[in-house]
DOLUMPA-225807 format. One record per residue (C-alpha): z, y, x; residue number from 1; residue in three letters. Coordinates in steps of 0.02 Angstrom, whole numbers. Layout:
BEGIN
PT       zz       yy       xx   fike   gumar
PT        Z        Y        X    NUM     ALA
...
END
This chain:
BEGIN
PT       zz       yy       xx   fike   gumar
PT        0        5        3      1     UNK
PT       45      115      150      2     UNK
PT     -129       82      221      3     UNK
PT     -216      119       56      4     UNK
PT     -113      291       46      5     UNK
PT     -167      332      227      6     UNK
PT     -353      291      193      7     UNK
PT     -355      397       40      8     UNK
PT     -266      543      135      9     UNK
PT     -401      523      275     10     UNK
PT     -545      542      140     11     UNK
PT     -452      688       70     12     UNK
PT     -433      778      234     13     UNK
PT     -617      742      288     14     UNK
PT     -683      807      124     15     UNK
PT     -585      966      137     16     UNK
PT     -642      981      314     17     UNK
PT     -817      962      256     18     UNK
PT     -795     1086      127     19     UNK
PT     -716     1217      233     20     UNK
PT     -850     1190      375     21     UNK
PT     -991     1327      392     22     UNK
PT    -1155     1291      315     23     UNK
PT    -1336     1328      354     24     UNK
PT    -1471     1317      231     25     UNK
PT    -1655     1359      243     26     UNK
PT    -1623     1504      130     27     UNK
PT    -1491     1560      252     28     UNK
PT    -1623     1551      402     29     UNK
PT    -1755     1643      299     30     UNK
PT    -1638     1786      264     31     UNK
PT    -1583     1793      451     32     UNK
PT    -1758     1824      494     33     UNK
PT    -1749     1995      426     34     UNK
PT    -1552     2035      437     35     UNK
PT    -1517     2168      568     36     UNK
PT    -1338     2184      500     37     UNK
PT    -1297     2006      558     38     UNK
PT    -1331     2052      739     39     UNK
PT    -1191     2176      742     40     UNK
PT    -1064     2047      694     41     UNK
PT     -983     1915      818     42     UNK
PT    -1069     1749      817     43     UNK
PT     -954     1597      794     44     UNK
PT     -883     1526      950     45     UNK
PT     -989     1391     1016     46     UNK
PT    -1155     1449      937     47     UNK
PT    -1300     1451     1065     48     UNK
PT    -1482     1487     1079     49     UNK
PT    -1583     1399     1206     50     UNK
PT    -1769     1364     1257     51     UNK
PT    -1867     1203     1306     52     UNK
PT    -2036     1258     1396     53     UNK
PT    -2167     1183     1512     54     UNK
PT    -2098     1278     1665     55     UNK
PT    -2127     1199     1831     56     UNK
PT    -2000     1074     1857     57     UNK
PT    -2015     1100     2047     58     UNK
PT    -1900     1250     2013     59     UNK
PT    -1724     1181     2042     60     UNK
PT    -1554     1201     2116     61     UNK
PT    -1504     1090     2255     62     UNK
PT    -1322     1103     2326     63     UNK
PT    -1316     1277     2265     64     UNK
PT    -1484     1327     2347     65     UNK
PT    -1644     1383     2245     66     UNK
PT    -1788     1267     2284     67     UNK
PT    -1972     1312     2241     68     UNK
PT    -1890     1451     2132     69     UNK
PT    -2057     1529     2108     70     UNK
PT    -2162     1378     2069     71     UNK
PT    -2307     1414     1954     72     UNK
PT    -2373     1249     1888     73     UNK
PT    -2316     1284     1708     74     UNK
PT    -2435     1180     1615     75     UNK
PT    -2415      993     1552     76     UNK
PT    -2234      982     1606     77     UNK
PT    -2143      871     1469     78     UNK
PT    -1971      793     1462     79     UNK
PT    -2041      618     1454     80     UNK
PT    -2186      525     1365     81     UNK
PT    -2133      414     1221     82     UNK
PT    -2237      264     1168     83     UNK
PT    -2237      262      978     84     UNK
PT    -2348      157      855     85     UNK
PT    -2472      136      991     86     UNK
PT    -2476      322     1023     87     UNK
PT    -2426      415     1184     88     UNK
PT    -2322      565     1119     89     UNK
PT    -2279      698     1252     90     UNK
PT    -2103      752     1215     91     UNK
PT    -2082      952     1214     92     UNK
PT    -1903      955     1150     93     UNK
PT    -1765      818     1105     94     UNK
PT    -1620      927     1034     95     UNK
PT    -1455      862      977     96     UNK
PT    -1396      961      824     97     UNK
PT    -1331     1034      718     98     UNK
PT    -1466     1164      741     99     UNK
PT    -1633     1242      705    100     UNK
PT    -1797     1274      790    101     UNK
PT    -1832     1464      768    102     UNK
PT    -1991     1491      876    103     UNK
PT    -2132     1379      943    104     UNK
PT    -2261     1461     1061    105     UNK
PT    -2416     1398     1155    106     UNK
PT    -2554     1474     1258    107     UNK
PT    -2673     1327     1215    108     UNK
PT    -2618     1225     1067    109     UNK
PT    -2697     1059     1059    110     UNK
PT    -2683      880      998    111     UNK
PT    -2566      823      855    112     UNK
PT    -2398      901      842    113     UNK
PT    -2258      799      769    114     UNK
PT    -2082      852      730    115     UNK
PT    -1955      716      682    116     UNK
PT    -1787      760      606    117     UNK
PT    -1615      673      611    118     UNK
PT    -1690      505      688    119     UNK
PT    -1817      476      556    120     UNK
PT    -1959      368      606    121     UNK
PT    -2084      472      507    122     UNK
PT    -2113      646      551    123     UNK
PT    -2083      792      434    124     UNK
PT    -2232      884      515    125     UNK
PT    -2383      798      585    126     UNK
PT    -2533      925      601    127     UNK
PT    -2666      966      717    128     UNK
PT    -2574     1095      830    129     UNK
PT    -2706     1221      848    130     UNK
PT    -2734     1229      652    131     UNK
PT    -2553     1279      619    132     UNK
PT    -2599     1450      676    133     UNK
PT    -2766     1491      590    134     UNK
PT    -2699     1499      414    135     UNK
PT    -2789     1345      350    136     UNK
PT    -2634     1249      327    137     UNK
PT    -2564     1372      200    138     UNK
PT    -2384     1420      174    139     UNK
PT    -2271     1427      272    140     UNK
PT    -2393     1432      424    141     UNK
PT    -2475     1595      380    142     UNK
PT    -2459     1774      452    143     UNK
PT    -2350     1846      496    144     UNK
PT    -2227     1678      503    145     UNK
PT    -2371     1601      605    146     UNK
PT    -2521     1664      696    147     UNK
PT    -2615     1707      858    148     UNK
PT    -2593     1878      938    149     UNK
PT    -2685     1919     1104    150     UNK
PT    -2720     1734     1133    151     UNK
PT    -2535     1691     1099    152     UNK
PT    -2495     1563      972    153     UNK
PT    -2325     1589      885    154     UNK
PT    -2226     1505      738    155     UNK
PT    -2075     1589      678    156     UNK
PT    -2037     1485      524    157     UNK
PT    -1864     1405      542    158     UNK
PT    -1847     1216      551    159     UNK
PT    -1662     1163      532    160     UNK
PT    -1587      997      569    161     UNK
PT    -1421      915      546    162     UNK
PT    -1413      791      687    163     UNK
PT    -1572      799      796    164     UNK
PT    -1745      865      815    165     UNK
PT    -1885      783      911    166     UNK
PT    -2040      881      946    167     UNK
PT    -2196      794     1020    168     UNK
PT    -2386      819     1043    169     UNK
PT    -2502      688     1062    170     UNK
PT    -2649      740     1175    171     UNK
PT    -2562      890     1246    172     UNK
PT    -2626      864     1428    173     UNK
PT    -2625     1037     1520    174     UNK
PT    -2529     1128     1375    175     UNK
PT    -2402     1270     1390    176     UNK
PT    -2268     1282     1271    177     UNK
PT    -2105     1356     1213    178     UNK
PT    -1981     1278     1090    179     UNK
PT    -1835     1399     1048    180     UNK
PT    -1689     1336      954    181     UNK
PT    -1505     1381      898    182     UNK
PT    -1367     1255      905    183     UNK
PT    -1223     1281      785    184     UNK
PT    -1037     1222      832    185     UNK
PT     -986     1061      790    186     UNK
PT     -951     1020      613    187     UNK
PT    -1077     1145      545    188     UNK
PT    -1160     1079      380    189     UNK
PT    -1352     1101      400    190     UNK
PT    -1482     1073      264    191     UNK
PT    -1621      987      368    192     UNK
PT    -1794     1030      347    193     UNK
PT    -1897      964      207    194     UNK
PT    -2043     1010      110    195     UNK
PT    -1944     1012      -52    196     UNK
PT    -1837     1142       26    197     UNK
PT    -1993     1243       89    198     UNK
PT    -2059     1240      -93    199     UNK
PT    -1886     1284     -169    200     UNK
PT    -1865     1434      -51    201     UNK
PT    -2055     1494      -58    202     UNK
PT    -2027     1658     -161    203     UNK
PT    -1886     1701      -36    204     UNK
PT    -2000     1652      125    205     UNK
PT    -2149     1757       45    206     UNK
PT    -2034     1906       26    207     UNK
PT    -1978     1890      201    208     UNK
PT    -2157     1886      261    209     UNK
PT    -2196     2045      161    210     UNK
PT    -2039     2123      250    211     UNK
PT    -2111     2066      422    212     UNK
PT    -2290     2127      391    213     UNK
PT    -2237     2298      358    214     UNK
PT    -2064     2334      442    215     UNK
PT    -2059     2519      411    216     UNK
PT    -2130     2539      243    217     UNK
PT    -2016     2402      170    218     UNK
PT    -1854     2467      240    219     UNK
PT    -1734     2536      112    220     UNK
PT    -1586     2661      131    221     UNK
PT    -1429     2556      106    222     UNK
PT    -1316     2598      -47    223     UNK
PT    -1188     2734       -4    224     UNK
PT    -1266     2802      154    225     UNK
PT    -1285     2979      194    226     UNK
PT    -1415     3070      291    227     UNK
PT    -1396     3195      429    228     UNK
PT    -1560     3296      448    229     UNK
PT    -1610     3344      626    230     UNK
PT    -1713     3502      675    231     UNK
PT    -1685     3534      856    232     UNK
PT    -1771     3642      972    233     UNK
PT    -1703     3597     1147    234     UNK
PT    -1742     3709     1295    235     UNK
PT    -1763     3650     1478    236     UNK
PT    -1595     3590     1545    237     UNK
PT    -1522     3605     1366    238     UNK
PT    -1456     3476     1249    239     UNK
PT    -1412     3448     1062    240     UNK
PT    -1270     3346      992    241     UNK
PT    -1236     3265      829    242     UNK
PT    -1050     3198      797    243     UNK
PT    -1025     3064      660    244     UNK
PT     -857     3014      589    245     UNK
PT     -808     2838      562    246     UNK
PT     -777     2696      509    247     UNK
PT     -963     2691      486    248     UNK
PT    -1121     2625      549    249     UNK
PT    -1288     2708      600    250     UNK
PT    -1432     2622      502    251     UNK
PT    -1574     2728      554    252     UNK
PT    -1625     2861      684    253     UNK
PT    -1787     2944      651    254     UNK
PT    -1862     3075      770    255     UNK
PT    -2030     3157      790    256     UNK
PT    -2052     3240      954    257     UNK
PT    -2162     3398      998    258     UNK
PT    -2197     3447     1173    259     UNK
PT    -2343     3516     1281    260     UNK
PT    -2346     3361     1388    261     UNK
PT    -2277     3224     1275    262     UNK
PT    -2292     3076     1393    263     UNK
PT    -2198     3168     1523    264     UNK
PT    -2065     3236     1395    265     UNK
PT    -2027     3066     1328    266     UNK
PT    -1967     3013     1503    267     UNK
PT    -1892     3177     1543    268     UNK
PT    -1783     3188     1382    269     UNK
PT    -1634     3065     1372    270     UNK
PT    -1550     2991     1215    271     UNK
PT    -1362     2954     1239    272     UNK
PT    -1247     2881     1107    273     UNK
PT    -1053     2866     1145    274     UNK
PT     -942     2761     1029    275     UNK
PT     -759     2804      977    276     UNK
PT     -657     2871     1120    277     UNK
PT     -766     2812     1269    278     UNK
PT     -799     2936     1406    279     UNK
PT     -970     2853     1448    280     UNK
PT    -1117     2812     1328    281     UNK
PT    -1160     2641     1278    282     UNK
PT    -1336     2697     1228    283     UNK
PT    -1423     2781     1384    284     UNK
PT    -1619     2781     1396    285     UNK
PT    -1765     2896     1409    286     UNK
PT    -1809     2951     1238    287     UNK
PT    -1967     2868     1213    288     UNK
PT    -1911     2705     1287    289     UNK
PT    -1772     2688     1176    290     UNK
PT    -1883     2670     1032    291     UNK
PT    -1968     2525     1121    292     UNK
PT    -2119     2570     1219    293     UNK
PT    -2154     2667     1368    294     UNK
PT    -2223     2765     1457    295     UNK
PT    -2286     2892     1323    296     UNK
PT    -2308     2876     1138    297     UNK
PT    -2392     2711     1086    298     UNK
PT    -2387     2667      906    299     UNK
PT    -2326     2501      848    300     UNK
PT    -2211     2434      701    301     UNK
PT    -2068     2305      745    302     UNK
PT    -1930     2257      635    303     UNK
PT    -1786     2352      728    304     UNK
PT    -1887     2499      791    305     UNK
PT    -2064     2567      828    306     UNK
PT    -2177     2726      829    307     UNK
PT    -2282     2777      682    308     UNK
PT    -2463     2845      693    309     UNK
PT    -2393     3020      610    310     UNK
PT    -2291     3036      780    311     UNK
PT    -2124     2975      707    312     UNK
PT    -2005     2864      813    313     UNK
PT    -1885     2754      722    314     UNK
PT    -1740     2638      746    315     UNK
PT    -1653     2523      619    316     UNK
PT    -1541     2444      736    317     UNK
PT    -1368     2427      649    318     UNK
PT    -1232     2520      759    319     UNK
PT    -1053     2512      692    320     UNK
PT     -911     2620      761    321     UNK
PT     -727     2632      717    322     UNK
PT     -690     2814      735    323     UNK
PT     -829     2920      791    324     UNK
PT    -1010     2922      865    325     UNK
PT    -1080     3054      974    326     UNK
PT    -1268     3064      977    327     UNK
PT    -1336     3180     1116    328     UNK
PT    -1516     3221     1171    329     UNK
PT    -1536     3300     1341    330     UNK
PT    -1689     3389     1404    331     UNK
PT    -1709     3376     1582    332     UNK
PT    -1891     3422     1587    333     UNK
PT    -1972     3589     1615    334     UNK
PT    -2037     3632     1450    335     UNK
PT    -1961     3639     1275    336     UNK
PT    -1939     3496     1158    337     UNK
PT    -1935     3501      973    338     UNK
PT    -1855     3356      873    339     UNK
PT    -1861     3336      688    340     UNK
PT    -1802     3188      591    341     UNK
PT    -1640     3114      520    342     UNK
PT    -1492     2996      558    343     UNK
PT    -1433     2886      410    344     UNK
PT    -1251     2832      420    345     UNK
PT    -1169     2707      302    346     UNK
PT     -969     2711      286    347     UNK
PT     -886     2536      318    348     UNK
PT     -720     2451      324    349     UNK
PT     -696     2429      512    350     UNK
PT     -635     2251      565    351     UNK
PT     -629     2159      735    352     UNK
PT     -793     2059      690    353     UNK
PT     -908     2211      726    354     UNK
PT     -991     2233      890    355     UNK
PT    -1042     2387      979    356     UNK
PT    -1222     2416     1004    357     UNK
PT    -1301     2443     1184    358     UNK
PT    -1473     2506     1237    359     UNK
PT    -1495     2538     1425    360     UNK
PT    -1641     2583     1532    361     UNK
PT    -1668     2568     1710    362     UNK
PT    -1825     2564     1822    363     UNK
PT    -1880     2539     1996    364     UNK
PT    -2029     2600     2095    365     UNK
PT    -2094     2543     2221    366     UNK
PT    -2061     2352     2205    367     UNK
PT    -2148     2253     2332    368     UNK
PT    -2231     2105     2268    369     UNK
PT    -2201     2004     2425    370     UNK
PT    -2088     1907     2438    371     UNK
PT    -2072     1866     2258    372     UNK
PT    -1913     1900     2183    373     UNK
PT    -1812     1910     2013    374     UNK
PT    -1787     2076     1935    375     UNK
PT    -1644     2102     1805    376     UNK
PT    -1705     2168     1642    377     UNK
PT    -1532     2183     1548    378     UNK
PT    -1362     2128     1598    379     UNK
PT    -1201     2127     1481    380     UNK
PT    -1015     2084     1493    381     UNK
PT     -905     2020     1358    382     UNK
PT     -937     1921     1195    383     UNK
PT    -1095     1978     1107    384     UNK
PT    -1269     1943     1069    385     UNK
PT    -1434     1988     1168    386     UNK
PT    -1568     2051     1041    387     UNK
PT    -1713     2129     1148    388     UNK
PT    -1801     2199     1291    389     UNK
PT    -1939     2329     1314    390     UNK
PT    -2033     2314     1487    391     UNK
PT    -2153     2432     1552    392     UNK
PT    -2263     2393     1707    393     UNK
PT    -2370     2503     1820    394     UNK
PT    -2499     2398     1907    395     UNK
PT    -2611     2492     2030    396     UNK
PT    -2731     2355     2065    397     UNK
PT    -2857     2248     1964    398     UNK
PT    -2768     2093     1984    399     UNK
PT    -2648     2000     1863    400     UNK
PT    -2464     2045     1883    401     UNK
PT    -2380     1944     1752    402     UNK
PT    -2362     1753     1815    403     UNK
PT    -2168     1797     1823    404     UNK
PT    -2060     1688     1715    405     UNK
PT    -1903     1751     1613    406     UNK
PT    -1744     1674     1654    407     UNK
PT    -1584     1692     1545    408     UNK
PT    -1412     1652     1613    409     UNK
PT    -1267     1635     1483    410     UNK
PT    -1092     1636     1525    411     UNK
PT    -1115     1620     1718    412     UNK
PT    -1242     1476     1716    413     UNK
PT    -1305     1422     1881    414     UNK
PT    -1476     1359     1815    415     UNK
PT    -1550     1463     1668    416     UNK
PT    -1541     1400     1500    417     UNK
PT    -1703     1493     1450    418     UNK
PT    -1839     1464     1591    419     UNK
PT    -2012     1525     1534    420     UNK
PT    -2190     1506     1596    421     UNK
PT    -2255     1679     1616    422     UNK
PT    -2219     1864     1574    423     UNK
PT    -2346     1879     1445    424     UNK
PT    -2295     1707     1362    425     UNK
PT    -2113     1778     1356    426     UNK
PT    -2184     1926     1251    427     UNK
PT    -2283     1809     1140    428     UNK
PT    -2465     1834     1204    429     UNK
PT    -2558     1726     1328    430     UNK
PT    -2681     1731     1474    431     UNK
PT    -2647     1901     1519    432     UNK
PT    -2745     1959     1375    433     UNK
PT    -2746     2157     1382    434     UNK
PT    -2774     2177     1192    435     UNK
PT    -2638     2291     1106    436     UNK
PT    -2556     2203      954    437     UNK
PT    -2409     2237      844    438     UNK
PT    -2282     2118      750    439     UNK
PT    -2105     2127      678    440     UNK
PT    -2042     2036      830    441     UNK
PT    -2145     2061      988    442     UNK
PT    -2279     2192     1036    443     UNK
PT    -2401     2256     1166    444     UNK
PT    -2425     2437     1113    445     UNK
PT    -2502     2493     1277    446     UNK
PT    -2622     2408     1402    447     UNK
PT    -2724     2529     1484    448     UNK
PT    -2855     2420     1574    449     UNK
PT    -2978     2375     1612    450     UNK
PT    -2910     2209     1624    451     UNK
PT    -2732     2210     1703    452     UNK
PT    -2744     2379     1785    453     UNK
PT    -2638     2524     1736    454     UNK
PT    -2485     2554     1623    455     UNK
PT    -2436     2412     1515    456     UNK
PT    -2296     2409     1378    457     UNK
PT    -2230     2250     1306    458     UNK
PT    -2078     2211     1194    459     UNK
PT    -1987     2075     1113    460     UNK
PT    -1842     2086      983    461     UNK
PT    -1728     1934      961    462     UNK
PT    -1679     1924      774    463     UNK
PT    -1665     1745      721    464     UNK
PT    -1672     1695      899    465     UNK
PT    -1545     1810      968    466     UNK
PT    -1448     1734     1115    467     UNK
PT    -1250     1735     1085    468     UNK
PT    -1134     1738     1244    469     UNK
PT     -944     1722     1263    470     UNK
PT     -920     1811     1431    471     UNK
PT    -1086     1875     1505    472     UNK
PT    -1270     1871     1501    473     UNK
PT    -1414     1919     1616    474     UNK
PT    -1603     1922     1577    475     UNK
PT    -1716     1915     1734    476     UNK
PT    -1907     1925     1757    477     UNK
PT    -1997     1866     1908    478     UNK
PT    -2105     1984     1994    479     UNK
PT    -2247     1866     2029    480     UNK
PT    -2409     1962     2063    481     UNK
PT    -2577     1884     2121    482     UNK
PT    -2594     2024     2252    483     UNK
PT    -2478     2096     2390    484     UNK
PT    -2449     2272     2328    485     UNK
PT    -2321     2389     2252    486     UNK
PT    -2287     2402     2066    487     UNK
PT    -2167     2501     1952    488     UNK
PT    -2058     2408     1827    489     UNK
PT    -1937     2489     1686    490     UNK
PT    -1837     2400     1555    491     UNK
PT    -1738     2439     1409    492     UNK
PT    -1614     2305     1365    493     UNK
PT    -1543     2297     1189    494     UNK
PT    -1376     2193     1158    495     UNK
PT    -1210     2203     1062    496     UNK
PT    -1040     2161     1135    497     UNK
PT     -858     2181     1098    498     UNK
PT     -803     2302     1245    499     UNK
PT     -918     2452     1265    500     UNK
PT    -1019     2457     1422    501     UNK
PT    -1077     2601     1516    502     UNK
PT    -1237     2609     1611    503     UNK
PT    -1237     2542     1794    504     UNK
PT    -1330     2697     1845    505     UNK
PT    -1400     2861     1764    506     UNK
PT    -1580     2871     1859    507     UNK
PT    -1644     3036     1892    508     UNK
PT    -1787     3125     1820    509     UNK
PT    -1889     3089     1979    510     UNK
PT    -1847     2904     1966    511     UNK
PT    -1899     2898     1778    512     UNK
PT    -2067     2978     1788    513     UNK
PT    -2214     2858     1759    514     UNK
PT    -2294     2794     1929    515     UNK
PT    -2455     2885     1973    516     UNK
PT    -2602     2760     1977    517     UNK
PT    -2767     2773     2080    518     UNK
PT    -2931     2799     2016    519     UNK
PT    -3020     2640     1963    520     UNK
PT    -3189     2597     2019    521     UNK
PT    -3278     2429     1975    522     UNK
PT    -3407     2339     2090    523     UNK
PT    -3573     2293     2027    524     UNK
PT    -3683     2174     2133    525     UNK
PT    -3858     2258     2164    526     UNK
PT    -4003     2173     2081    527     UNK
PT    -3895     2036     2003    528     UNK
PT    -3929     1954     1830    529     UNK
PT    -3754     1948     1762    530     UNK
PT    -3689     1786     1690    531     UNK
PT    -3619     1873     1539    532     UNK
PT    -3780     1954     1497    533     UNK
PT    -3889     1790     1508    534     UNK
PT    -3954     1717     1346    535     UNK
PT    -3850     1558     1289    536     UNK
PT    -3996     1452     1230    537     UNK
PT    -3894     1294     1199    538     UNK
PT    -3719     1214     1234    539     UNK
PT    -3682     1039     1187    540     UNK
PT    -3502     1047     1175    541     UNK
PT    -3363     1175     1209    542     UNK
PT    -3366     1363     1188    543     UNK
PT    -3452     1502     1279    544     UNK
PT    -3365     1669     1294    545     UNK
PT    -3362     1815     1415    546     UNK
PT    -3189     1838     1512    547     UNK
PT    -3132     1996     1591    548     UNK
PT    -3095     1952     1772    549     UNK
PT    -3006     2110     1830    550     UNK
PT    -2841     2019     1818    551     UNK
PT    -2891     1910     1969    552     UNK
PT    -2964     2030     2086    553     UNK
PT    -3115     2146     2120    554     UNK
PT    -3235     2011     2176    555     UNK
PT    -3318     1985     2014    556     UNK
PT    -3475     2092     1973    557     UNK
PT    -3444     2199     1829    558     UNK
PT    -3274     2127     1824    559     UNK
PT    -3328     1987     1704    560     UNK
PT    -3403     1812     1704    561     UNK
PT    -3479     1697     1577    562     UNK
PT    -3353     1568     1524    563     UNK
PT    -3377     1395     1466    564     UNK
PT    -3221     1313     1397    565     UNK
PT    -3175     1148     1303    566     UNK
PT    -3326     1035     1378    567     UNK
PT    -3317      860     1429    568     UNK
PT    -3426      748     1547    569     UNK
PT    -3608      746     1493    570     UNK
PT    -3598      913     1396    571     UNK
PT    -3740     1046     1446    572     UNK
PT    -3753     1226     1439    573     UNK
PT    -3932     1306     1454    574     UNK
PT    -3943     1493     1494    575     UNK
PT    -4109     1592     1494    576     UNK
PT    -4157     1731     1616    577     UNK
PT    -4324     1826     1635    578     UNK
PT    -4431     1837     1791    579     UNK
PT    -4566     1979     1788    580     UNK
PT    -4682     1883     1912    581     UNK
PT    -4707     1691     1931    582     UNK
PT    -4676     1630     2105    583     UNK
PT    -4568     1540     2230    584     UNK
PT    -4394     1621     2252    585     UNK
PT    -4227     1576     2326    586     UNK
PT    -4097     1547     2193    587     UNK
PT    -3913     1623     2238    588     UNK
PT    -3766     1597     2112    589     UNK
PT    -3601     1667     2112    590     UNK
PT    -3469     1573     2014    591     UNK
PT    -3283     1558     1989    592     UNK
PT    -3155     1413     2057    593     UNK
PT    -2989     1381     1976    594     UNK
PT    -2877     1235     1951    595     UNK
PT    -2938     1186     1778    596     UNK
PT    -3128     1200     1832    597     UNK
PT    -3247     1050     1839    598     UNK
PT    -3393      970     1941    599     UNK
PT    -3571     1006     1888    600     UNK
PT    -3746      975     1916    601     UNK
PT    -3879     1124     1904    602     UNK
PT    -4072     1126     1868    603     UNK
PT    -4195     1253     1842    604     UNK
PT    -4336     1225     1706    605     UNK
PT    -4296     1038     1723    606     UNK
PT    -4291     1013     1909    607     UNK
PT    -4120      983     1989    608     UNK
PT    -4063     1115     2116    609     UNK
PT    -3936     1089     2261    610     UNK
PT    -3797      958     2259    611     UNK
PT    -3656      931     2134    612     UNK
PT    -3538     1076     2148    613     UNK
PT    -3357     1052     2133    614     UNK
PT    -3270     1217     2068    615     UNK
PT    -3095     1166     2088    616     UNK
PT    -2962     1264     2165    617     UNK
PT    -2776     1293     2166    618     UNK
PT    -2783     1466     2106    619     UNK
PT    -2927     1585     2031    620     UNK
PT    -3050     1635     2166    621     UNK
PT    -3232     1686     2181    622     UNK
PT    -3357     1569     2265    623     UNK
PT    -3462     1719     2344    624     UNK
PT    -3642     1697     2351    625     UNK
PT    -3703     1521     2362    626     UNK
PT    -3882     1473     2396    627     UNK
PT    -3965     1326     2287    628     UNK
PT    -4125     1331     2388    629     UNK
PT    -4298     1377     2334    630     UNK
PT    -4363     1363     2150    631     UNK
PT    -4530     1385     2069    632     UNK
PT    -4513     1508     1923    633     UNK
PT    -4628     1573     1782    634     UNK
PT    -4661     1733     1718    635     UNK
PT    -4550     1768     1571    636     UNK
PT    -4399     1660     1517    637     UNK
PT    -4337     1529     1635    638     UNK
PT    -4197     1403     1598    639     UNK
PT    -4038     1371     1705    640     UNK
PT    -3956     1210     1646    641     UNK
PT    -3777     1170     1693    642     UNK
PT    -3710      988     1658    643     UNK
PT    -3523      929     1669    644     UNK
PT    -3522      777     1776    645     UNK
PT    -3337      761     1813    646     UNK
PT    -3185      853     1880    647     UNK
PT    -3076      849     2040    648     UNK
PT    -2931      728     2032    649     UNK
PT    -2810      869     2073    650     UNK
PT    -2868      976     1912    651     UNK
PT    -2757     1008     1779    652     UNK
PT    -2769     1089     1600    653     UNK
PT    -2941     1087     1521    654     UNK
PT    -3013     1019     1688    655     UNK
PT    -3198     1055     1647    656     UNK
PT    -3211     1243     1641    657     UNK
PT    -3364     1337     1711    658     UNK
PT    -3376     1522     1758    659     UNK
PT    -3532     1612     1799    660     UNK
PT    -3520     1772     1880    661     UNK
PT    -3717     1811     1914    662     UNK
PT    -3871     1747     1988    663     UNK
PT    -4001     1815     2104    664     UNK
PT    -4172     1776     2128    665     UNK
PT    -4249     1829     2294    666     UNK
PT    -4439     1814     2333    667     UNK
PT    -4451     1665     2462    668     UNK
PT    -4513     1711     2641    669     UNK
END
């Protein structure tokens, strides 16, 4: 009888614990995707956010020493390969719950993606990976919850799991990927992903999608908030101050700047915000950079901040304070600054669950690109959440600057719990694509070009994927440039913590001003027939496009080449070119070599020329001008035929790419 009473007691206790345990549903996660207030509240102890990725496993720590720390073979690296039902499934992530996948990214999604939940043999998601980004699969894989921006494929729709999530891909050779996930404290009750839950919450999910599609237009002033209007004229050397009484929280700052040289002024003016009785500001940033882009005014819309086409800069970060907030704008420039706008404040009841908001900018120029190094974007102390970073890069050469991986260290980790695959990958795009884009969570508002040259502005905001920490946090980015040169970096980090944290330094006006870049000139080979200008007559397999090559150096004529990707052995590409006069000519080709390029046989008008050429190289380089001997050409259109015959055993990725810079025909002597 005693044993029975004890068993009943155990059941009652277990039931009470289960009922009192925190719970996470798909509806909760969808709301978190647009909940800026939640970022200002302490995370439960033990909650974490981590990332699995295809980073080069050669980077490791041995006996406290960093080994191959800047290794760059970041494609096709998997945890393991599982044999399942006769398939080889490459494991991207194997996560012990409770938790939720909150972001999936790839530069080259391929094969069949499968996601298994809670040990089930049948996947809950089994789709062609690439099709999850083109809208063809319907809700929830639709913009802005999923899509491709500047070549980067992103899924932000959350996938919760109670015990385990296994993410695999079949046919993912050479793929770059990230899988970002939250882990909840043991005992958290999680509603695992199901298609029934997706349909049940669809109205909420579509509402979230609309909010993310137009972050500024869909924002609403909270109930009970009051507005302080701003109309400030600030002379050189002057400042203006707005003091707010608490307990309250700032929920919006809008400012429209006017100055003769706006780009210069947005770095010369400084925004400071001091909380409660602190002597030093927790927010310290050049005015423009605080709003998430720099240098200059570059329009974009994100959920927490942005810049509108009408010249208004906005912040919707939620910033609680107990007693008072002092907002100050200093004009350290040499011309007047006019600011108009508003600050929206909402009264609250203060409690120890609130966190203080921080935004701090720092920059460095020059940074030598050799030796390679880690550069700290943001560093925080205490208990809090990391919620974003805006990075600006000044690149004085036409060579790709962003091979560097992000590394997040939480609570004194020796090896980072987030280790990325490239700077552009971290910001959600891919292949160094210089096309500007805007999204609620990540943006490229500025990319001067051509190619990788000039000033670049990238930002990423961590909302559902914010990173909780108990004691400390540091976000580094590798300065990994293909050229030996000197670059400029600037970063605004955004985080919340329990203690207020003053800036590590107050950079001077001279240190803040944008780096001056040299005049850009583009080389063009005399008398060349540019590959990208040739007529594509036929291609059996793959895709033919034009690729900007400025990111790889100045050797390519017109800074471009014709690019054939996705082919396989036996596939053929035929290109037409015109000759003004029939005769015998020497045929000269200039091509591209890289780690994912193949071996090819060439012919002209049906006659083979030269030997099979191997375009493999561990790194992107120009072949220079290669003679393929004498050819007989007719007046008018002639045909250059390129056939894939194989690839180097050391090649990786797609393995059969082909790049043609130009051809030249020289009358034979």
